N, C-alpha and C positions, 0 to 999 in steps of 0.2 A: 734452747729459751732464748729472748730478745732480754737484753736489759732493762732495767726498770727508771724510763725518764722521770717519774715525780715519784716521790717515796714520800715515808712517814716523815714527821716533822720539817717538809721543805714549807717554804713561803710561797703561793700560788693568787694568782686571778681568775675571776671568774669571768670568761668571755660572754656567756648567753645565757639567757632565763631571769627572774625574776631579780635574784641577786646579781645581778650583772655588773661588775666593776668592782666588788666586795672583794677585800682580801683576806685570805687566812693560812692558818697552819693546819695542816695535812693530817688527819686524827688515823687515818686507816686508809690503805691502800686494797681494792680486792682487784687481785688482776685477771683472774679467771672470768668475772663476771662485766669486768669494763668498769670498773666505777669508784669511785673515792669518796671520802667522806670527811669535809670539810671543818674546822671546830666555830662554829658561829653562822654559817651561811646553811642555805637548802633546808632551814626549821622547819619541820614537820607538826601540827598537832594532834592528838586523840584523846577524845572525849572517855574516860573510864568508869564502867559503873562503880559503885564502895562494893567491895567486896572482903572478904574476911583476910586477907592481907593488908589490904586495903581501904579502911571502912570510911575514911575519907570520898572516895574518888576522885575527881577533879580531871583537867587539863593537862597531858601530860606533852611536854613540848620536848622535840629530840633531834639534831641534824640526822637527815635523809640522806641517804646515797646519790652520786650523783655521774654521771657517765662521765667518765676519762676526758674525751674529748673538750666538756665545756668549761673545763679549768685549763689556765696554762701554766707554765711556773713561772714565778716575780725574781727580774733581774736584779744581782744581787746591787747594781751601781743604781740606778733610778726606780726600783719596782715597778717598770711597765711589765707587761706579758712577752714574755720570750721564749723562741723555744729553744732544744738543748740538742748538742751533738757530744759526739764520745771524742776524745783525742785521749793518747798514750804520754803521761806526762812520770818519766823515771819510772820503768816500766809499769805502772799502773794505769787501769784504765780510768778516767777521770770526767767526770758530767761540766760540760762546758758553756756558757750562756751564750745563741749565737749573736745577738743584737749589740752585746758588747765586750764578750772574748773573756769574761771574768769565768774564773773557777768554781764552780759552785761549792763541791764538797772535795777539801785538803790540797 
């Protein structure tokens, strides 16, 4: 199994789609589906009929999952999108931003 390049809590930049250029924090990663949920990005709305649990009904807004390929990790230095590579530091495998060479975790 390959190591995850994007993890929960990472700051990411949206590369394409209606929210192109927006940044947000990863709320959930779904590696099997190749999808990611980013806070405040790709917000979808569902119109709900009144039910016994929700007598008011109304519009539910929620962050929909989006393809992993549509997001890139934000560089810790300047916040621009960057690719990720793995290096070994002190016997530990760490993620490194390709653009600036900054370590992403620890």
